[in-house]
C-alpha positions, 0 to 999 in steps of 0.5 A: 500500500502506497503512502498517501499524497501530501501535495494537496494538504496545503490547498485549504484556506485559512478560513477552512482550517479554522472551520475544521478546527472549530468543528472538531472542538465543537463535537469534543474530539478531545484527548479525554474522549479518545482515551475512552476508546483507547482503554478498550483492550488497553495494554495489548499490542497493536493490532490486537485491540483494533477489532474491539475498539471498532466494535464499540465505535460502530455503536457510537451513533453520534458525530464524535463516533463517526469522526473518530472512525473517519479521521483516527481509526481508518474505518470508512463511513458513508457520506451521510455519516461523514457529514454528521461528523463534519457539520457544515464543513464540506466533505468535498473540500477534505476530499479535494485536499486529500485529507479524506479519500473515497474507498472502492466501496464508495465510503470515505476515510482519512488515509492519515491518522489523527492524534490529539495532544492536549488542545492540538490536532496532529495528523501523521502517517500509518507507520505500517507503510514503512519507507518515508512514513511520518511519525506523529505522537507516539507512545513516548511523545507525551512524556518527552513533551512533559520533560521539555516543557519550559517552566517559564517563557523562552525565546527560541526552541528547536524540534530536531527530527520533528516528524509531524511536528508534535513537539514543535507545536507544543513548544510554540505555546511557551517559546517566542519562535520554534524551528522544526527540522526533518530530512523527510519532505513528507514530514515537513508537509504534514507538520506545516498542515498541522501548524495551519490546522491548529493556527500556530504561526510561530513555528518554522518547519525546514527541510534538511538533515539534522542541524543543517537547516539551522547552521550558525543558529542557537537555541534555548531549548532543543528537543529530539526523539530520533530514530534509535532502533537497530536495523537488520540487514534485510529489513526495508528502510523506515525513516522514522524507526532505524538509527543504524545497524546498532541503533545508536549511530544516529543518536551519537551523531546528534550528540556530537553536534548538539552543544554548539547549537545551545545558547549559554545555559540552554538545555537539550533533551534527547530521548534514546533507547540505548543499546548495551553493547560492551563494558563502556558505561553509557556516561562515557559513550555520551560524553565522548560523543559530546566532545565532538560538539565544537564548531571550527575555531571554537573552544570546547564549552563545558556541558552538564550531562544527566542521563535519566534511565528507565528500567531495562527493556526486555529484548524478546518483547522488544523484537516481538513488538516491532516485528508485529508493527511491521505488518501487524499480522500474526502467522509464520511471517511474523515469527520470521520477522521477530526471529530476524530482529532477535538474531540481529541484536545477538550479532551486533553484541547487544545484550540490553536496551535502556530507554533514556532521557539524555539531558544536556545543559551548556553550562559549567561546572562540567559533570556527567551523572546517571539517575534511575527512574521509573518507566516513563508511563508512570514516572510523570517526569516534568521539567521541574523534576529535571531542574531539581535533579540538575541542581542536585548534581551541580551541587555535588560537583561543586565540592565540599564547602558548597555542600556544607553551606547548602539548604537541603530538604526531603522532597514533597510527598516522600514517606519514610517507613521503618521496617523490621530489618533495621532499615527505613524505606523511602517511597516517592510520590513520583519519578523514583523507585523506593530507596532503603536507608539505614536508621542512622542515615534516615535520622541524618536526613531528618536533621538535614531537612530541619536544619538551615544548612548541611553544616549545622545538621552534620556537626550536631549529628557527627558526635553520635557516630563515635568517631574523631570529629573530622572523620565523623563529619566526613562520614556524615557528609558521604551519607548526605551525598548518597541521599542527594544522589538517591533523591532522598534530599533535594536542593532548596 
């Protein structure tokens, strides 16, 4: 099946975009209503939920139900049903623009897929079509948007490898101007269509390879979710999916160019599922890539690197899921696709995968750190969390005197429960898995939380250790550092 034509998408007028948008809003085509359908068979791999979702949709005899079938689920409807969905917006105009096509049986449906991201309507391709299919809002796109959303307005943002433009359109609400780049012309066409549909005028979508369209420019914020899946030799191209034979070739190339496109104090967040391939720590691989991020004639600029690592991905489930995504059908060919992917990972020496948010800030002092977090679907990670994690690591890098003079506190929502084995379990409201502390360490955390400075807490706590005072202070400080790394303490 060929990819749908995008050449006519721009033929709608500004007034027509506004009327279509208003109609979708009027029938409450919202993320909340979409979730009502998505909850059916939730947790099952695609396409297994589709029959039951369509079963329910086909009994939803109202404009919203017909609109979901027409625009989101590729389930053709009659002209009369389409007109109920569209109201006074002419069906023929969507047919003329290629947003909707007529099928062999005379019914109509969109050859694209609609996603709802907050207040935004985002059209993208069906990724089963492979080749140059354009990704819209994937499973982790919402988590990336939450992680990069600035806590205050910024001047310039870049969505690198923008696909259908989801992240760029989200950032446009908090940035004065946004640039989205993509090497795929289809992506630029769809992104521009989505910008017009959502009346977003401060985003400039540019065609080109990675940073080429923004040469000699710099940004306060860069967001990217590049292709990072390992590509077997005998698998066809899928521009949205593969990052190279090992999967990390393209992400490493991005990191090698990244820092020089950040303004001083600027931040980048790059989502990558890194392959574990050797004994070299991920921190070292990322830092080595960043060393190449120096423009000709410039000196290297210090960069802080924070790697937020989710639990390991099961390799067998990974291969099964992506093999099913190729054609979304079971049977012998599915088994061959899954096995081929697993064989490829073994040949490449990949023994693990870890979905990671790679946070890079152009600032001193330079440091690199990793933090284990819950799966993104449950971590509820925000830029405020990242700010606190960066502040903690920066304080740790600043040295002993800076730590002694700091005001630290236990994070809001943390609970401390004493166990029966002489430990205290700390659970968090979000982001991190529980942490176990010794009773002495938990008491020290309590003292630090209540004190004006770490110095005051450590000096009152140290005598209880029964050691010479200098040695006791050092031991207590090491416990404070451990608590700060573990998230049991935060920077004021």
